[in-house]
C-alpha positions in Angstrom: 186.1 60.8 129.7 185.2 63.4 132.3 187.1 65.5 134.8 185.7 64.5 138.2 188.0 66.4 140.6 190.6 69.2 140.4 192.9 70.0 143.3 196.1 71.9 143.9 198.9 72.5 146.4 201.3 75.4 146.8 204.9 74.5 147.8 207.4 77.1 149.0 210.6 75.7 147.5 214.0 76.7 149.1 217.2 77.1 147.1 220.3 75.6 148.6 222.4 78.4 147.1 220.7 81.7 146.3 221.8 83.2 143.0 222.0 86.7 141.5 221.0 87.8 138.0 221.1 91.3 136.6 217.8 92.5 138.1 217.3 90.4 141.3 218.6 87.8 143.7 216.6 84.6 144.0 216.5 82.7 147.3 213.3 80.7 146.9 210.3 80.1 144.6 206.7 79.2 144.9 205.4 76.3 142.7 201.8 75.2 142.4 201.0 71.6 141.7 197.7 70.7 139.9 196.1 67.3 140.0 193.2 66.5 137.5 191.3 63.3 138.3 189.1 61.6 135.7 186.3 59.0 135.7 188.7 56.9 133.6 191.0 56.7 136.6 193.8 58.6 134.8 195.3 61.4 136.8 196.9 64.4 135.0 199.6 66.4 136.8 200.8 70.0 136.1 203.0 72.6 137.7 203.0 76.4 137.7 206.0 78.6 138.6 204.7 82.2 138.7 207.4 84.9 138.5 206.3 88.6 138.8 209.2 89.8 136.6 208.9 87.1 133.9 205.3 85.9 133.8 203.7 88.8 135.5 202.0 86.7 138.2 202.2 86.9 142.0 201.7 84.0 144.3 198.5 85.3 145.8 197.1 86.1 142.3 197.9 82.6 141.2 196.2 81.0 144.2 193.1 83.1 143.6 192.9 82.3 139.9 193.2 78.6 140.5 190.5 78.5 143.2 188.0 80.9 141.5 188.5 80.2 137.8 190.5 77.1 137.0 188.9 74.5 139.3 185.3 75.3 138.5 186.1 75.7 134.8 187.7 72.3 134.4 185.4 70.3 136.5 183.0 68.2 134.3 185.0 68.9 131.1 186.3 66.1 128.8 190.1 66.5 129.1 190.6 65.0 125.6 189.1 68.2 124.2 192.3 69.9 125.2 192.4 72.5 122.4 188.9 73.7 123.2 189.7 73.9 126.9 193.0 75.7 126.5 191.5 78.2 124.0 188.7 79.1 126.3 190.9 79.2 129.4 193.3 81.5 127.6 190.5 84.0 127.2 189.6 83.7 130.9 193.3 84.0 132.0 195.0 86.5 129.7 197.6 87.4 132.3 198.3 84.0 133.9 200.7 82.2 131.6 202.2 79.8 134.2 198.7 78.8 135.3 197.8 78.1 131.6 201.1 76.1 131.4 200.1 74.1 134.5 196.7 73.1 133.0 198.2 72.5 129.6 200.8 70.0 130.9 198.2 68.2 133.0 195.9 67.7 130.0 198.8 66.5 127.9 199.8 64.2 130.7 196.3 62.7 130.6 196.4 62.3 126.9 199.8 60.5 126.9 198.8 58.3 129.7 195.6 57.4 127.8 197.8 56.5 124.8 200.1 54.6 127.2 203.3 56.3 126.0 205.8 58.8 127.4 204.7 62.4 126.5 207.6 63.1 124.2 206.5 60.1 122.0 202.9 61.3 122.0 204.1 64.7 120.8 206.4 63.3 118.1 209.3 61.5 119.6 212.2 62.9 117.5 215.0 62.2 120.0 215.4 60.3 123.3 217.8 62.6 125.2 219.2 66.1 125.2 222.2 67.8 126.9 221.3 70.7 129.2 223.4 73.6 130.4 223.7 74.4 134.1 223.7 78.0 135.3 226.2 80.0 137.3 224.8 83.2 138.7 226.6 86.5 139.1 229.4 85.8 141.5 232.9 87.1 142.2 235.6 85.5 140.0 236.9 83.1 142.6 233.4 81.8 143.5 232.5 81.5 139.8 235.5 79.3 139.2 234.7 77.2 142.3 231.1 76.7 141.2 232.1 75.8 137.6 234.5 73.3 139.0 231.7 71.6 141.0 229.5 71.4 137.9 232.4 70.0 135.8 233.0 67.4 138.5 229.3 66.4 138.2 229.8 65.8 134.5 228.2 68.9 133.0 229.8 70.0 129.7 227.7 73.1 129.0 227.8 76.1 131.4 225.7 79.2 131.2 227.2 82.2 133.0 224.9 85.0 134.2 226.0 88.6 133.9 224.8 92.1 133.1 225.8 94.1 136.2 229.4 94.9 135.3 230.8 94.2 131.8 234.4 94.3 132.8 233.9 91.7 135.5 231.8 89.6 133.2 234.5 89.6 130.6 237.1 88.5 133.1 234.8 85.7 134.5 234.1 84.3 131.1 237.7 84.4 129.9 239.0 82.9 133.1 236.5 80.0 133.0 237.5 79.4 129.4 241.2 79.5 130.3 240.7 76.9 133.0 238.2 74.7 131.1 238.9 75.2 127.4 236.7 72.3 126.3 233.6 73.6 128.1 230.8 74.9 125.9 230.0 78.4 127.4 226.8 80.4 127.1 226.3 83.9 128.5 223.0 85.5 129.7 223.0 89.3 130.1 219.4 89.3 131.5 218.8 92.7 129.9 221.7 94.3 131.8 223.7 95.8 128.9 223.4 98.6 126.5 224.5 98.2 122.9 228.1 99.5 123.6 228.6 97.2 126.5 227.3 94.2 124.5 229.7 94.8 121.6 232.6 95.3 124.1 231.7 92.0 125.8 231.6 90.1 122.5 234.8 91.6 121.2 236.8 90.9 124.4 235.6 87.3 124.7 236.1 86.2 121.1 238.7 83.6 122.0 236.1 81.9 124.2 233.8 80.9 121.3 230.6 81.7 123.3 227.9 79.4 122.0 224.9 81.7 122.8 224.5 85.3 123.8 221.2 85.5 125.6 219.1 88.7 126.0 221.8 91.3 126.6 219.5 94.3 126.3 216.2 95.5 127.6 213.1 93.8 126.1 211.7 97.1 124.7 215.0 97.9 122.9 214.3 95.6 120.0 215.9 97.9 117.4 219.2 97.9 119.4 218.9 94.1 119.7 218.6 93.8 116.0 221.7 96.0 115.4 223.6 93.9 117.9 222.6 90.7 116.1 223.9 92.1 112.8 227.2 93.3 114.2 228.3 90.3 116.2 229.4 86.9 115.0 227.8 84.8 117.7 224.2 83.8 118.0 222.0 86.3 119.8 219.0 84.8 121.7 215.8 86.4 122.8 214.5 85.3 126.2 212.5 87.9 128.1 211.6 89.4 124.7 209.5 86.4 123.8 206.3 85.7 125.7 203.8 85.0 123.0 203.3 83.8 119.4 203.0 87.5 118.3 206.4 88.2 119.8 207.9 85.2 117.9 206.4 86.4 114.7 207.7 90.0 115.2 211.2 88.8 116.1 211.4 86.4 113.1 209.8 88.8 110.6 212.2 91.6 111.4 215.4 89.4 111.8 215.9 90.8 115.3 217.6 87.7 116.7 219.2 84.3 115.7 217.7 82.2 118.4 214.7 82.1 120.9 214.4 80.6 124.3 211.0 79.0 124.8 209.9 78.7 128.4 206.6 76.9 128.9 205.8 79.0 132.0 206.0 82.3 130.2 204.3 81.3 126.9 201.4 79.3 128.5 202.4 75.7 127.9 203.2 73.1 125.3 200.3 73.9 122.9 201.4 77.5 122.5 205.1 76.5 122.5 204.4 74.3 119.5 203.0 77.2 117.5 206.0 79.4 118.5 208.4 76.7 117.6 206.8 76.5 114.1 207.2 80.2 113.6 210.9 79.9 114.6 211.4 77.0 112.2 209.8 79.0 109.3 212.1 81.9 110.1 215.2 79.6 110.3 215.6 80.7 114.0 217.3 78.2 116.3 215.4 77.2 119.5 216.3 76.4 123.0 213.9 75.2 125.7 214.5 76.9 129.0 212.9 77.1 132.4 212.3 79.3 135.4 212.8 78.1 139.0 210.6 75.1 138.5 210.0 71.7 140.2 211.2 68.7 138.4 207.6 68.3 137.1 207.8 71.5 135.2 211.3 70.6 133.9 209.9 67.3 132.7 207.3 69.0 130.6 210.0 71.2 129.0 212.1 68.1 128.4 209.4 66.1 126.7 208.6 69.1 124.5 212.2 69.6 123.5 212.6 65.9 122.6 209.6 66.0 120.3 210.8 68.6 117.8 213.7 68.2 115.3 214.7 71.9 115.3 215.1 72.1 119.1 218.7 71.4 119.6 219.4 73.3 122.8 218.1 72.9 126.4 218.6 74.9 129.6 216.6 72.7 132.0 218.3 73.1 135.3 215.8 75.1 137.3 215.0 72.2 139.7 218.6 71.2 140.7 219.2 73.5 143.6 215.8 73.0 145.4 216.2 71.3 148.7 212.5 70.4 149.1 211.2 69.6 145.7 208.3 67.1 146.2 208.8 65.5 142.8 211.6 62.9 142.4 212.8 60.4 139.8 210.7 61.8 137.0 213.6 61.8 134.6 217.3 60.8 134.5 220.2 63.2 134.6 223.6 61.8 133.8 226.7 63.8 132.9 224.6 66.8 131.9 222.2 64.7 129.7 218.5 64.5 130.4 216.4 61.4 129.6 212.8 60.6 130.4 212.2 57.7 132.8 210.0 56.1 130.1 206.9 56.0 132.3 203.6 57.1 130.6 202.9 60.8 130.3 205.2 63.1 132.2 206.7 60.2 134.1 204.8 60.6 137.4 201.6 58.7 138.3 200.4 60.9 141.1 201.6 63.2 143.9 
């Protein structure tokens, strides 16, 4: 098999409701869509969601990298040699993880389509569905409760609340949501907004809530403080922005800095690298969640298929596509009452753009 043509499109995706996290307000996102055509008539599809803060990539840099490096590099290659391709491409693109993820998912899409199975089955097929959380950004209390009510009405049972700007307000928001919806599973993401004292205060004053996960409360370079927090609190502490590579996973596991990690394909470079990171987490008895950035449903599908393929991945936060008003990808998976299922088509679930 040979790659005969590589093309891409950039889509400027608008959010219906802009949201705020500890370090920025997000109103829109650029996603890049890759199409790899082969002489075997199989088409592989991939998606990149560059984010200057998380992946270190700008939109213009991403466009340039795809045009000047990715397309000429892939053309003529055998896509079934995906390990060789991804290894060499990683050397060429050391600072472009979402571009690597885009190529990675397109190659895996080709492989699964060649095998005539959905990607999650090609990767291992441990489970067939997984519940996802849905995220509430930093909002005033009244608006937080209104948004949670909307999500509950849609059937979601897991809510992730963003915070990190004001610990007192965060405590009130979380406690009030729990008081109104005591059966909801609640997760909290500090997005690096707290120091150690504020984190401990938050945990102590939300004890009755039974928060399921405390995600990245402190700055990524404050690993010693994060380790101390993990030892002092009685709820699972998760690394998100702190983990962008296999080396990060090894360091966090070896030094018992956290209880959980959030693997996002866009920040680690795709499924192949995510598999290695997940193995390190498993060896260190660290729980794993598969998360996302502001991604098209195509990117979310890749995260979903990966999550379904591994027995130790029990958590998902795959909601990055839900608020886009112009996502070009539709019906690639099924979402019912907060539970995600593949559509059972071959590969990622989409034949072509």
